[in-house]
ZANUMAR-49180 format. One record per residue (C-alpha): x, y, z. Coordinates in steps of 0.05 Angstrom, whole numbers, padded with zeros to 5 digits, always signed. Example, Ala and Ser with C-alpha at 12.3 -4.5 7.8 and 13.67 -1.06 7.14 Angstrom:
2
+00246-00090+00156 +00273-00021+00143 
This chain:
850
+00973-00496-00119 +00997-00445-00164 +00975-00474-00236 +00937-00450-00286 +00923-00484-00349 +00929-00461-00406 +00850-00435-00428 +00851-00411-00366 +00911-00369-00389 +00888-00356-00464 +00827-00330-00429 +00855-00273-00390 +00906-00256-00443 +00844-00259-00487 +00806-00207-00444 +00875-00164-00442 +00882-00163-00508 +00809-00150-00533 +00813-00085-00479 +00868-00062-00515 +00842-00071-00581 +00777-00027-00556 +00803+00011-00524 +00861+00043-00578 +00814+00077-00613 +00807+00132-00556 +00879+00143-00578 +00872+00169-00657 +00823+00223-00680 +00751+00206-00711 +00792+00228-00795 +00849+00172-00762 +00803+00118-00741 +00746+00121-00806 +00826+00084-00839 +00813+00035-00798 +00800-00033-00835 +00726-00039-00814 +00740-00106-00772 +00761-00059-00724 +00722-00035-00670 +00724+00049-00666 +00679+00062-00614 +00710+00111-00575 +00697+00145-00510 +00640+00198-00507 +00676+00253-00469 +00617+00306-00428 +00605+00368-00439 +00660+00395-00390 +00711+00363-00438 +00700+00381-00512 +00651+00436-00499 +00574+00450-00509 +00502+00450-00470 +00463+00402-00427 +00383+00435-00426 +00338+00408-00384 +00279+00419-00417 +00200+00432-00385 +00138+00420-00415 +00090+00476-00390 +00020+00427-00368 -00017+00511-00356 -00001+00514-00438 -00034+00443-00456 -00096+00455-00405 -00100+00529-00435 -00111+00504-00505 -00150+00453-00492 -00192+00502-00444 -00214+00546-00502 -00213+00491-00557 -00267+00467-00505 -00302+00535-00507 -00306+00529-00575 -00330+00468-00579 -00380+00479-00539 -00406+00558-00573 -00396+00518-00644 -00447+00454-00629 -00497+00493-00596 -00495+00556-00645 -00514+00490-00689 -00576+00471-00656 -00601+00534-00646 -00590+00526-00570 -00603+00596-00552 -00548+00604-00480 -00505+00653-00441 -00449+00654-00389 -00411+00614-00435 -00329+00617-00410 -00274+00574-00382 -00241+00578-00321 -00174+00522-00282 -00205+00459-00307 -00280+00478-00326 -00316+00504-00368 -00394+00532-00360 -00451+00555-00394 -00518+00564-00374 -00576+00549-00420 -00624+00601-00435 -00694+00564-00452 -00693+00505-00396 -00732+00465-00435 -00682+00467-00496 -00637+00439-00430 -00630+00363-00448 -00625+00378-00530 -00562+00422-00496 -00536+00357-00463 -00553+00315-00530 -00500+00365-00569 -00454+00371-00516 -00443+00295-00508 -00406+00279-00561 -00349+00321-00534 -00349+00271-00475 -00339+00222-00508 -00277+00173-00499 -00213+00174-00541 -00167+00132-00570 -00099+00131-00529 -00079+00084-00586 -00010+00050-00582 -00005-00030-00574 -00040-00033-00511 -00101+00009-00550 -00146+00040-00493 -00195+00095-00489 -00197+00160-00442 -00244+00204-00419 -00220+00273-00443 -00283+00311-00420 -00345+00296-00376 -00409+00338-00356 -00439+00367-00308 -00530+00379-00284 -00497+00444-00235 -00589+00458-00226 -00626+00530-00266 -00600+00513-00337 -00526+00503-00313 -00486+00465-00350 -00415+00443-00322 -00361+00415-00365 -00293+00387-00338 -00225+00374-00364 -00212+00304-00325 -00146+00292-00302 -00129+00244-00344 -00154+00268-00409 -00093+00327-00382 -00050+00273-00370 -00057+00242-00437 -00049+00306-00476 +00013+00329-00430 +00039+00258-00465 +00022+00265-00528 +00055+00345-00532 +00110+00308-00501 +00118+00268-00553 +00116+00320-00604 +00156+00363-00577 +00215+00314-00571 +00214+00307-00659 +00205+00384-00658 +00265+00390-00626 +00302+00338-00656 +00283+00355-00717 +00300+00443-00693 +00371+00413-00671 +00387+00371-00728 +00386+00439-00767 +00432+00464-00729 +00486+00410-00766 +00517+00387-00705 +00537+00322-00682 +00511+00261-00637 +00462+00308-00597 +00429+00273-00550 +00355+00292-00538 +00311+00235-00490 +00257+00246-00448 +00253+00256-00382 +00192+00240-00318 +00124+00256-00343 +00138+00330-00368 +00223+00335-00387 +00269+00336-00438 +00338+00332-00438 +00387+00370-00497 +00451+00345-00498 +00496+00371-00559 +00569+00371-00550 +00611+00415-00592 +00569+00471-00600 +00600+00525-00618 +00543+00579-00604 +00499+00549-00542 +00450+00616-00543 +00425+00597-00609 +00400+00535-00584 +00366+00563-00529 +00334+00620-00585 +00308+00558-00625 +00293+00513-00569 +00250+00565-00529 +00199+00599-00586 +00141+00551-00602 +00139+00566-00671 +00067+00571-00664 +00054+00599-00738 -00019+00634-00748 -00046+00667-00802 -00119+00706-00770 -00150+00766-00804 -00149+00837-00774 -00215+00860-00746 -00229+00934-00767 -00295+00939-00730 -00263+00987-00675 -00202+01033-00672 -00147+00985-00636 -00135+01040-00584 -00210+01039-00562 -00199+00967-00558 -00137+00970-00519 -00176+01025-00458 -00248+00986-00473 -00265+00918-00483 -00234+00884-00556 -00298+00851-00583 -00317+00774-00573 -00276+00734-00612 -00212+00788-00626 -00153+00812-00584 -00096+00859-00584 -00031+00841-00601 +00022+00863-00608 +00082+00866-00668 +00161+00855-00657 +00182+00927-00688 +00214+00980-00635 +00164+01011-00614 +00113+00955-00608 +00055+00969-00651 -00011+00943-00629 -00070+00904-00673 -00142+00879-00674 -00130+00821-00694 -00188+00757-00694 -00175+00700-00641 -00202+00645-00700 -00140+00614-00732 -00150+00623-00816 -00093+00567-00828 -00046+00545-00786 +00036+00534-00794 +00009+00456-00791 +00003+00472-00864 +00071+00489-00888 +00102+00444-00924 +00173+00485-00922 +00194+00553-00907 +00269+00580-00930 +00304+00644-00910 +00319+00677-00976 +00331+00757-00998 +00263+00813-01016 +00286+00814-01097 +00265+00886-01096 +00301+00915-01033 +00342+00860-01015 +00320+00852-00946 +00331+00783-00911 +00252+00752-00916 +00237+00674-00898 +00195+00649-00958 +00132+00583-00940 +00099+00541-00986 +00030+00502-00961 -00001+00435-00973 -00057+00418-01006 -00108+00430-00959 -00066+00492-00928 -00052+00523-00994 -00142+00523-01025 -00159+00555-00955 -00106+00600-00955 -00137+00619-01031 -00208+00617-01007 -00189+00662-00947 -00146+00716-00990 -00204+00712-01061 -00262+00730-01002 -00214+00785-00970 -00185+00817-01019 -00162+00897-00987 -00169+00876-00920 -00111+00872-00877 -00088+00786-00841 -00037+00788-00795 +00018+00731-00784 +00032+00722-00724 +00090+00677-00688 +00085+00660-00613 +00023+00720-00611 +00071+00772-00624 +00044+00796-00710 +00109+00792-00750 +00077+00832-00803 +00002+00855-00817 +00001+00869-00896 -00065+00880-00932 -00090+00835-00988 -00075+00863-01062 -00105+00798-01097 -00121+00727-01083 -00057+00691-01069 -00064+00623-01102 -00004+00599-01114 +00003+00556-01043 +00061+00609-01021 +00084+00666-00996 +00137+00712-00961 +00135+00732-00890 +00179+00808-00875 +00190+00837-00814 +00267+00870-00820 +00294+00811-00803 +00380+00796-00795 +00394+00740-00851 +00408+00703-00776 +00334+00717-00753 +00326+00693-00813 +00358+00633-00823 +00328+00617-00757 +00248+00628-00763 +00258+00578-00817 +00291+00526-00781 +00230+00536-00739 +00181+00548-00786 +00205+00463-00830 +00217+00433-00752 +00142+00444-00740 +00104+00488-00684 +00115+00467-00607 +00053+00438-00576 +00069+00483-00518 +00121+00521-00484 +00182+00483-00459 +00211+00532-00400 +00293+00521-00397 +00298+00492-00315 +00363+00468-00314 +00423+00498-00368 +00494+00473-00364 +00537+00504-00425 +00615+00503-00425 +00655+00530-00481 +00701+00486-00521 +00762+00536-00498 +00747+00499-00424 +00726+00444-00448 +00802+00433-00473 +00830+00457-00412 +00784+00419-00366 +00819+00359-00402 +00894+00384-00399 +00874+00393-00331 +00854+00313-00314 +00900+00282-00375 +00951+00320-00322 +00925+00286-00257 +00924+00217-00287 +00984+00227-00298 +01009+00252-00242 +00979+00205-00208 +00995+00133-00243 +01064+00160-00237 +01053+00171-00151 +01020+00090-00150 +01079+00060-00193 +01134+00097-00162 +01097+00082-00090 +01083+00007-00098 +01168-00007-00141 +01187+00023-00077 +01158-00015-00030 +01141-00083-00058 +01196-00089-00106 +01174-00148-00162 +01109-00154-00131 +01098-00076-00133 +01121-00092-00215 +01056-00140-00220 +01023-00102-00179 +01039-00041-00229 +01022-00082-00293 +00964-00107-00267 +00944-00035-00251 +00958-00011-00325 +00912-00074-00347 +00859-00042-00291 +00857+00029-00326 +00853-00001-00396 +00808-00057-00379 +00767+00014-00356 +00770+00061-00419 +00752-00012-00453 +00679-00021-00415 +00672+00051-00420 +00675+00052-00508 +00636-00007-00508 +00575+00008-00471 +00578+00099-00504 +00581+00114-00433 +00613+00188-00434 +00669+00214-00391 +00665+00276-00344 +00717+00313-00300 +00687+00272-00249 +00692+00206-00292 +00773+00221-00294 +00764+00238-00209 +00730+00156-00221 +00781+00129-00252 +00851+00171-00216 +00812+00147-00151 +00798+00065-00181 +00872+00074-00189 +00886+00098-00114 +00829+00039-00096 +00861-00009-00139 +00928-00023-00101 +00885-00035-00043 +00866-00107-00076 +00949-00108-00101 +00961-00099-00016 +00915-00132+00013 +00951-00201-00035 +01012-00179-00008 +00998-00170+00063 +00963-00238+00076 +01024-00264+00036 +01084-00242+00086 +01037-00259+00147 +01024-00326+00123 +01114-00331+00113 +01120-00298+00177 +01081-00344+00218 +01129-00416+00185 +01099-00428+00117 +01134-00440+00050 +01134-00386-00005 +01083-00426-00049 +01049-00443+00008 +01036-00373+00029 +01023-00348-00038 +00964-00409-00052 +00932-00377+00030 +00941-00312+00017 +00907-00303-00043 +00846-00350-00019 +00849-00309+00050 +00837-00247+00020 +00786-00264-00047 +00728-00243+00006 +00759-00195+00042 +00759-00163-00022 +00701-00180-00054 +00660-00155+00008 +00699-00080+00014 +00689-00071-00060 +00614-00090-00056 +00606-00033-00008 +00636+00017-00052 +00597-00019-00114 +00518+00002-00066 +00544+00079-00065 +00565+00081-00139 +00501+00041-00148 +00464+00088-00124 +00498+00151-00142 +00478+00123-00209 +00395+00121-00205 +00383+00178-00163 +00446+00221-00189 +00447+00262-00262 +00490+00294-00312 +00574+00298-00285 +00560+00243-00224 +00522+00191-00267 +00582+00198-00314 +00623+00182-00239 +00587+00123-00217 +00582+00096-00275 +00666+00107-00285 +00669+00083-00203 +00629+00012-00212 +00674-00008-00283 +00738+00014-00242 +00701-00027-00190 +00687-00086-00232 +00761-00090-00269 +00793-00081-00196 +00770-00145-00171 +00782-00180-00231 +00858-00159-00248 +00881-00158-00170 +00854-00237-00164 +00852-00258-00234 +00919-00218-00266 +00958-00203-00198 +00962-00290-00194 +00968-00298-00254 +01033-00258-00248 +01049-00279-00188 +01043-00357-00206 +01085-00350-00272 +01141-00320-00225 +01145-00368-00172 +01153-00422-00235 +01200-00396-00267 +01250-00368-00220 +01223-00420-00162 +01250-00371-00110 +01250-00380-00029 +01246-00309-00005 +01188-00244-00022 +01221-00190-00071 +01258-00137-00042 +01231-00066-00022 +01231-00021+00036 +01154-00043+00061 +01193-00102+00099 +01203-00088+00177 +01153-00022+00162 +01101-00045+00223 +01126-00116+00236 +01126-00136+00308 +01067-00075+00326 +01025-00079+00382 +00993-00017+00389 +00942-00005+00437 +00895+00029+00403 +00824+00015+00450 +00875+00033+00510 +00853+00099+00497 +00783+00092+00462 +00742+00137+00509 +00782+00182+00498 +00787+00185+00432 +00714+00170+00426 +00701+00232+00462 +00734+00275+00424 +00705+00247+00365 +00636+00262+00400 +00659+00326+00399 +00685+00342+00343 +00618+00312+00317 +00571+00351+00358 +00609+00414+00335 +00592+00393+00251 +00523+00386+00273 +00521+00452+00310 +00548+00496+00252 +00492+00445+00204 +00441+00474+00232 +00452+00545+00253 +00510+00563+00209 +00493+00514+00136 +00508+00496+00095 +00544+00539+00036 +00494+00513-00020 +00503+00511-00106 +00455+00521-00140 +00437+00443-00148 +00403+00460-00085 +00377+00538-00088 +00366+00544-00155 +00402+00606-00202 +00462+00624-00240 +00537+00605-00241 +00579+00640-00283 +00659+00628-00303 +00684+00688-00343 +00742+00699-00367 +00768+00770-00392 +00783+00781-00474 +00838+00819-00448 +00875+00823-00384 +00851+00805-00319 +00787+00816-00291 +00762+00872-00267 +00729+00839-00201 +00703+00908-00183 +00673+00933-00233 +00638+00869-00250 +00601+00877-00192 +00582+00948-00207 +00554+00940-00262 +00508+00876-00253 +00492+00916-00181 +00445+00973-00232 +00413+00896-00253 +00375+00895-00202 +00379+00815-00198 +00378+00806-00124 +00448+00773-00087 +00499+00772-00134 +00562+00750-00135 +00641+00756-00159 +00695+00724-00131 +00776+00706-00172 +00768+00634-00204 +00832+00605-00219 +00875+00648-00258 +00877+00733-00253 +00840+00735-00307 +00786+00684-00296 +00718+00702-00245 +00659+00669-00239 +00597+00708-00224 +00545+00685-00178 +00458+00703-00190 +00420+00676-00136 +00351+00642-00155 +00298+00701-00192 +00232+00719-00162 +00200+00706-00232 +00214+00624-00242 +00251+00588-00291 +00232+00641-00344 +00266+00701-00297 +00323+00660-00284 +00339+00652-00373 +00320+00729-00357 +00381+00743-00318 +00417+00701-00352 +00412+00750-00413 +00416+00810-00377 +00493+00792-00345 +00510+00776-00419 +00489+00843-00451 +00517+00877-00393 +00591+00828-00398 +00593+00786-00450 +00640+00849-00489 +00692+00853-00453 +00691+00771-00419 +00686+00708-00450 +00622+00659-00427 +00669+00603-00409 +00619+00569-00371 +00551+00571-00356 +00501+00535-00312 +00430+00550-00291 +00386+00510-00231 +00311+00531-00240 +00274+00530-00173 +00234+00464-00183 +00301+00431-00209 +00343+00448-00145 +00275+00426-00109 +00281+00356-00140 +00345+00359-00127 +00351+00368-00055 +00301+00306-00047 +00338+00256-00087 +00413+00275-00064 +00377+00258+00023 +00343+00195-00016 +00412+00173-00046 +00442+00177+00018 +00393+00152+00059 +00379+00095-00003 +00462+00077+00010 +00465+00076+00074 +00410+00020+00079 +00436-00018+00033 +00507-00023+00053 +00463-00044+00132 +00424-00097+00096 +00495-00124+00062 +00535-00124+00130 +00484-00143+00182 +00486-00206+00121 +00552-00210+00124 +00571-00197+00186 +00531-00202+00253 +00486-00141+00277 +00535-00105+00308 +00589-00109+00262 +00522-00076+00220 +00516-00013+00275 +00586-00002+00284 +00596+00002+00205 +00536+00054+00201 +00559+00098+00263 +00640+00101+00239 +00606+00126+00170 +00559+00167+00200 +00607+00194+00239 +00650+00209+00170 +00591+00239+00147 +00583+00283+00202 +00649+00308+00204 +00663+00316+00125 +00588+00362+00122 +00639+00407+00175 +00690+00417+00143 +00641+00446+00083 +00617+00490+00139 +00677+00510+00165 +00714+00530+00106 +00659+00559+00068 +00665+00501+00012 +00603+00496-00036 +00557+00445-00027 +00540+00414-00098 +00518+00351-00126 +00588+00334-00134 +00586+00340-00059 +00534+00286-00056 +00594+00247-00098 +00646+00257-00054 +00596+00235+00015 +00575+00175-00018 +00649+00165-00047 +00680+00169+00024 +00625+00131+00049 +00633+00074-00004 +00715+00073+00016 +00707+00084+00098 +00664+00022+00098 +00715-00009+00058 +00775-00006+00104 +00721-00010+00166 +00702-00088+00133 +00769-00102+00116 +00786-00105+00194 +00725-00121+00210 +00746-00182+00161 +00807-00204+00205 +00769-00187+00268 +00710-00236+00255 +00769-00291+00243 +00806-00269+00303 +00741-00281+00335 +00736-00348+00307 +00809-00371+00335 +00817-00330+00396 +00750-00347+00425 +00785-00342+00499 +00820-00273+00489 +00786-00218+00508 +00753-00177+00453 +00802-00115+00464 +00857-00151+00458 +00822-00190+00396 +00799-00123+00369 +00878-00092+00375 +00908-00150+00356 +00854-00148+00278 +00877-00074+00268 +00945-00085+00285 +00955-00142+00235 +00921-00090+00177 +00957-00036+00195 +01006-00043+00140 +00948-00041+00096 +00910+00003+00114 +00971+00053+00118 +01005+00036+00045 +00929+00032+00026 +00905+00113+00043 +00974+00134+00024 +00965+00122-00045 +00898+00134-00043 +00922+00204-00012 +00977+00211-00071 +00924+00207-00131 +00870+00247-00098 +00940+00298-00086 +00950+00293-00154 +00879+00304-00173 +00862+00367-00126 +00939+00404-00143 +00924+00388-00226 +00859+00363-00234 +00828+00454-00244 +00784+00493-00195 +00729+00463-00214 +00727+00401-00183 +00784+00432-00123 +00725+00417-00072 +00710+00355-00100 +00789+00314-00073 +00791+00361-00024 +00727+00330+00004 +00746+00259-00022 +00819+00273+00007 +00788+00285+00074 +00747+00230+00078 +00802+00181+00059 +00833+00204+00121 +00780+00202+00171 +00748+00138+00135 +00820+00101+00155 +00809+00137+00224 +00744+00114+00231 +00752+00033+00217 +00797+00036+00274 +00769+00084+00336 +00698+00093+00309 +00680+00032+00290 +00718-00020+00337 +00701+00011+00397 +00626+00008+00392 +00637-00072+00377 +00656-00067+00461 +00609-00028+00473 +00549-00072+00445 +00590-00133+00488 +00598-00159+00424 +00619-00243+00453 +00666-00298+00410 +00608-00344+00417 +00580-00311+00367 +00634-00350+00320 +00628-00407+00355 +00619-00466+00287 +00661-00514+00292 +00671-00514+00203 +00703-00446+00215 +00754-00482+00256 +00803-00502+00209 +00883-00498+00209 +00905-00450+00207 +00952-00467+00135 +00890-00510+00103 +00875-00480+00030 +00802-00455+00050 +00783-00377+00030 +00783-00355+00102 +00739-00295+00105 
C-alpha cells in the first residue's frame, strides 16, 4: 500500500538535505566558503578547462632518448673497463640497441669478457616486490668481436624510472608557476598528463615543460679550430655544439661532462652588478663544489662551456679557481628568460625529452563565455521541461518537477563529493539528464492512467502503476548506463566528464523517480483523498488510439533500408569530415582584437607559412574565426612548430581563445579506442538484453541501434559536420537513448505476449506500441526541448554535438517502432516462449510485472 514508515520518510529527506548541503558550496566563491563554519562541506565541482580556461597537455617520453643515453653510457663503460685492464681493442661503436667492440689480441678475449661481466650483472629494480632485471647481455660473435645488447626489459625499466622522475620534475616546474590545483598524473607506460586550470599564459607552461633543462659543464677542445672540425671530423670524444646567439656561434666541446646540473642545489634570477643585465646565479652541493673547484684549478686560462640542452649558453675563460661552489650564467637573457631558466634549474633536469602529443588550451575569456552559454541553455531547457510537465500532468507534473529539482541537486552533490570535473559536454549531460529524467515519471504516470481506465480505484492504480513501471525504468536506464560506462573507460578529457555526469544522472534519476516521486504521490493521496487523477491537457490526447503500425512495416522498413544503404555509401565514398582527434592536426579559435575578423587576410598570411592544408572559417560572431592546420609530416614536434608559426603571424591582431593539438600517434590511438568503444558498448548491451529478454529481442534491439548509428553517420556525411571525440560521445548516448525507448516498447510487448498468447504477433506489437505511444511522444518531446535549448543557446563549441543528439532522439524514437518491432516478426517470435504459469497473475495483482 501507499504507506511510508517514518524512518523511510526520514531517510528520503535526509538524502535530499545532505545533497543540498554538498551542492550549496557551488553557489559561493572560495573566499565566501572560507568564512563558512568548519563543519560544513566546502568542496565544489571542479570546472573543466573549457569552462574556466587553462591548459591540458599530454607529454610523451621519448624512448629513443633513453636508448641513446644508455648506448652512450655503455660505450663509455666498455672503453673504461678495457682501458683499466690494458686490453687493446678497435671498432668500439654503438648502433640501435647494440654496442660492439673487436678485441685486437684474441688471447685477451677471455680477459675482455671478464672485464665486461660487470656490465651484464642484473640490477635491482627496487620497490616492495624487489626483483632484478638484466639490462645488458654479452655475445661472442667470433673472431674477437663482442656484442653487448641492451635488453628490452632493461630499456622498459629505464623508461619507467625516467617517467617517474619526469613526473616529479614536471610537478616541481608547474608548482614554480604558482598555479592552483594543477593535475599531473601518469598515463600508460610513457605518457604524462598535465592539466593546469585558470592558467593565463599557456605558452610559458609549454616552454617550461618542453625543455629537458639538462645543464652540464664541459671543457672547450682547443686541439683544432672549430671550422676545421665542422668541415672535417672532430677529434674522438669531442663534438660541435652551437650557442643560443643570433647568429649561432659554433664551439668544439669535449663530450666528457665535468659537472652536471644534478649537483645544483639552487638557482636564482638576478642582475649583474656591473652591467645590470639579467643573469642566473647557481650554487653546487658539496660534491659538485669540490669537483668544480678541482676542474677550475687545473684549467686556469682555458675556456669552458656551460651547456643547456645541447646548446652553449656561454663559454667563459677560467680566470682563477672557483672554490666557493657558486657562479653565474649570463647569455643576453630577458628578465622572463632568466626567471624561466632559474625555474628549470631548480626543478631539476628531465631524464629525456618530453614531446607534446596532445594539447587543449582555452583562454579564460572563452571559458567564461562557455559558462554563460551552458548556464543559459540549462536554465532555458529546465524551464521548458518544467512548463511542459505542468501543462500535461497538472498536479502530477508538480511532483515530477520537485523530483527533477532534487535530481539536479543530487547530481551536483555527487560530483562535488567525488571531486569530478564539470566540462561543457558535462553540462550537456545534465541537460540531457533533465530531459530523460522526466521519462521515468512519465512511465509511472501513464501506467497509473492505464490502471484507472481499466477500472481500478485510484489507490490501486497508483500502487500497481509504480510496481509495473519499476522494472521498465531499471531496464531502460541500465542500457544507457552501459554506454556511459564504456565512455568513461575508453574516453578521455571532456568525453569522460560527460560520461561521469550522465552516469550520475541515471542513478539519481532512478532514485528520485521511484522513491521520491512515489513518496510525493503517496503523501498527496493520504492528505487529499482524491477520487480522480490531477487534471492536465494530457488527458485524452492519446487515448483509444489503434494505429496499425505493422500494416505498413514493409514500406517503412524498405525506406529505412534505402536510407541506411545511402548513408553507408556516403560513408565509404565521401567519408566523414574527421576532426583533429582522428587525423591529427591543430585547431585554433581566434578573436579579432579590434573589429571583425578578416578571414581572407588570415588565409593569405597562413598560406605563406608552408604548413600544408590550412582552413579558416567564420565561427559564431563576426569577430571570431576558426583556423585548422593539417597534421605535419615531421611528427609531434612539427605540430608544435606549426602552432608557433601561426601564433607569430597572427597574435598581434587576434586573441587565441582556444588551441587544440593532436599528434599523429594520439590520433591513431583515439581512432582505435573509439571503434573499440562503440563495439564494446553494443556487445555489452546485446548481452544484457539477451539475458533480460529472448534472443529475438536482443537481435532486434541491435539492428535498430545499428540503424540509428548508420543514419547518424549519414547526417555527419551529408552536412559535412566535423566528426570528433564528442561525436563518439553523441553516438554512444544515442545508442543508450534508442535502447531506452526500445526496451520500454519491448517490455510492454513481453507483458502482452504473456497475456494474449493466441493473438497474432503483429496485433500484439501494434497494441503494445499504441499503449506506450503517449509515453514515447511525451518523453521524446521533453528530451527534444532540453536538447533544442542546448543547441540554440549552448554555443558553437557543442553545436554539432547537440545537433547529432537531436537527430538521434528522432531516429531512436522512429526505430523503436518501425525497426525493432518488425524484426520480431521477421524472426518469428512465438508467444509460447513466454508461456510460464508464474507470469499469469491477474492483471490487478500487486506484483511487479515487467
